[in-house]
N, C-alpha and C positions, 0 to 999 in steps of 0.2 A: 351931421349927416353928410354923406357924399353921394354924388351921382355915379351910379354903376351901370355898365352896359352889358355885362356878361354873366350875371347871376341867373337871370330868368332864361336867357338863351345862351347856354355854355359855348364859349368860343366866339361869340359875336364880336365883331370889330367896329360896327357902326353905331353911333348914337342915334336913336329914334324914339318916338313916343311909345312904340310897341315893345321895345327891348330895354328901355332904361327905367331905373327906379332909384329912389332916394333910400339909402340905408345908413344905419348908425355905424360908427367906426368899428365896433366889435364884429359886426357881420361882414363889413367890407374887408377887414383884416383876415377873417376866417376864409374868405374866398380868394384872397390874393394868390397869385400864381406862386406855387411852391417851386423854388428853383433847387433842383437836386444837383448837388455837386457830386459827380461820379468819383467815388473813392473805392476802387476795386469792386464795384458793383454792390456796395453796401446799400440796403434798402433805405428809402426816404424815412426820416425820423429816427434812424439808427446811427449809433457811433460804436466803433470797435473799442471795447474796454477790456483790456487783458485778453482773456481767451473767449469772451462772449460779446454779443451785440447788446448794447443797452438801448432800449426803445423809449423815446419820449414823444409826447404830443402836447400841444398847447390846449389847456382846458381852463376856461374862466380867465384867460389872459396870463396864465402861469404855466410854465413848463412842468409837466407831470411825468414821472417815470412810469412807464406802462409795463415794464418787466425786462427780463434778460433771457436771451436764447442764443443758440448757435445756428438755429435753423432759419434761413433767410425768409422762407414762406411764413413761418410763424411770426417773425419780426414784422413783416408787412401786415399780417393780420392784427397784431397788437396795435400797430400804428392806426390802422383803419378803425379799430375799436375805439381808440381815443378820439379820432375825428368824428365818429358817429355819436359819441357821448357829448362832444362839444356842440354838434348840430342839434341834438336833443335839448341841451341847455339853452341855446340861442333861440330855438323854436319857442320854448315855453316863456322865455323872457320877453320876446317881441311879438308873439301871436296877437293879432288884433291892433297892433300899434304901427305896423309897417305893411306895405303892399302884401296881400295874401299870396301872390305868386312867389315872393321871396320865402315866406314861411313854409309854403308848399314844398319848395326845393329842400329846405332844411329838414322838414319832416320826412321827405322821401329818402334823404341820405341816411337818416336814422333807421327807417323801416327797411331799406335795402340791405343794411348790414345785419339787422337782427331778425329778419324773416327768411 
């Protein structure tokens, strides 16, 4: 488990009893800041592969192909779908075992995408 300061309150920079929580490595890794390397504006999670964008997301700790497209908006949506699926998996794996504020965030990420 790791001490995290910005899952419950996104963007938080201070450690306090109201904003910190202990989370397992898979949840901590899920929420780590995604550093987007700007490469001609290619969406996060995408790589240019021939004449199309190949979209991948980390699901269950493994890189999973989410599909191919040339539409940048669709590529972003495919990536968000992968992130929502992983949020769903983590929610069900850790519900009742970690701070409910953390699983509430995961559940919200899933529901925000699919509703």
